[in-house]
Structure formats: C-alpha cells, structure tokens
N, C-alpha and C positions, 0 to 999 in steps of 0.2 A: 362346101359352105357348111353343113351342119357341124363337122369337127371345130370351124371357126366359130360357130354360134355356141356349141360347147365350152369351147376354151373362154369367150369371152365372160358367159354368163357365169362360168366358175370365179373367174377372176373380180367381178362385180361379187360373188358371195363372200368371197374373201375381203374385198374392200368394206364388206359390209361390216363384218367382224371389228374390222380397223374403227370403223365408224362408231362402234359401238363406244368407245373409249373417247373419240373425239367429236366436241360440240357442234363442230363444222360440218361432217357428215353426218347425214340420216342413216344411222347402220343398217336397221332392220328393214326400211323401204329399199335402199342400197340392195341388200340380199333378195329383195324379193323382185327387183328389176331383173336380177340374174335368173330366178325362178321362170319368170314371165319370157324373157329371151331363150330360155332351154325348150319351151313350148312353141316356138317359134320353129323348132327344126322339123324335117319333114318325117322322120323316124317317129316322134316322139308325139303321141296324138292330143291335142290340145284339151285341157280338162278345165273348163272355166268355173265349176263349181268350186275346184281346188283354188287355182288363182284368185277366185274371189275372197275364199275365208282365209287364205294367206294374206290377202291384201287387208282385209278386215282387222286382224290380227296386227299388222305391220303399222297400219294407222292409229290404231289403239296404242301400241307401245310408243309412237311417236308423239301423241297427245300427251299419255302418261309421263312422259319424259320432261315435261314441262310443268306437271303438276305436282309431281312427287318431290323434288326438292324444293319447290316453294312451299310445300307443305311442311316439309321437315324443318325448314328455316322457321316459318310461321309458328310452328309446332316449341322450337326452342327460342322463341322471341328474338329472331333475327329479321334483318331487313333487305331489301334488292342490291342493296351494297355487299351484302355476304353472299347473295347469289352469283354475282355478276365476277366477285372477287375468287369464287370457288372455281368457275370457267376459266377465267384467266390464271388462275394458278394450277390448274389441270394442263393447260398448255405450254406454260414454262417450266411446269415440273417436267411434263414428256421431254421436252426438249433438252432440260440441262440434267434431267436425274433418270432419264429412261423410265424402266417399269416401276420404281419406286416413285418417281414423280407424280403417279396414278393417284397413290395413296398420299403421298405428303403435299403435293399441289393443292388440290382443292381443299384442304384443310387451311393449310396456310392462308391462302387465298381469301377464302371466307372470313378468317380472323383479321386480314390486314384491311380487308374492305368495310367490316364493322368496326374496326378501330377509326377509320376514317370518318365512319360515320358518327363515329361517337369516341373521342379518343380519351375520354375522362372514365370509360367504364370497360375495362379490360375483363371482368370477370363475366359480365354480360356478353362480350364479343366473343369470348373463348365458349359460352354456352352456346350462342346463335351460331359458331364456326361448325360445332359439333353438329348441331342440327341439319346446317347445309350440307354437311359432310356426307352423314347418315342418307338424307334424302338423296344427293348426287350418288352415292354408292348403290342405293337400291333402285336408282334410275337405270344405271350402268349395269348392273347386274341383270335385268329385266331385258333389256337392249341386247347385251350378249348371249343370254340364253336362246332369245329369239334367234339371232341372226345365225347361232351355231345350230337350232333347229331347223334354220331354213335351208342351212350347208349340209344337213344330215337328208335332209328330203330331196336336196338337189343329186346327190352322190347315189342316193338309193332309186331315184328315177333313171338316171344315168347308167347305172350297173343293169337293171331291169332291162334296158335297152341296149345294153353293150353291143351285143352282136350285130345288133342293126347298124349301130351306128360306125363302127368299125370293122 
C-alpha cells in the first residue's frame, strides 16, 4: 500500500507543476496534497510542522496568484478585460502553440481583452496587455518554483526512506 501512496503522491506533485501553468489547476496546492499523501505511508513519519509550513506556503502562493496579475495589470493601466483575456489566451495558446503559447497566449489575450474594452485606444491596450503579461509571468514563476520545491522535498523524503519503502 505504501508504494501505491508514493506513486499517487508523486503523480500529484507532477500535476502540481503542470498546474503552475494552467489557471484551472492550483499548482502548489496540488503538489502539497502529494506531500500530504506521502506522509500517510506507514514508513514515513507524519511531520505536522513540515506539512503546516508547506501548506501555509501553498496557500500564500495561491492567494498571490490572484493578486500579482491584477497588480501588474492595474500598474500598467489595464482592466479586468485584460486579466480575463490573459487567462483565456494562455489556454488557447497552450492548445494551439504548445510551449510557445505560454508566452504568446497571455499577452495576445490581454491585448484583445483590452481592445474589447476600448477599441479606440490600441496603445493603452498594448501597455495594459504588457502589464497583465508581466503579472501573469510573475505569478506563474512563483507557482512553478514552489511546485518544483515541493517535488524536491518529496523526492528527498522518499530517498531518505527508500530502503524501508522498497
């Protein structure tokens, strides 16, 4: 049973990394659930302080993910249209452009969103799209780094108890 839990936990950690780029999945929280499942094995002792600290970090990053893009958009004069367009652009970009869609999609989506809001001012839309894009990139970067850190913590814990697990 422990091996099944280790595999499920690891898969959740990897899904958390993917969730760092998709707005649908909460990346760090999904990776944290993988850490939680790992601590339910019989071999690895439950460390509630470790789980509490990592949960606090995951929740903080989740909250910041909503604040940072909005701050970037507002800082550059954008609206909610740019923020929504950025998220939709990411999904469409990933579907049709693969990894390049991560960069191109949010920018194009924010630009189109701002043009929908105010079609007469393309320079303002471009500036707001840039701000939305920067905010999105900052939030994605923080989620990605946090999810990678959780995977590293996961692998270190499994490595520490490798002989007992297998």
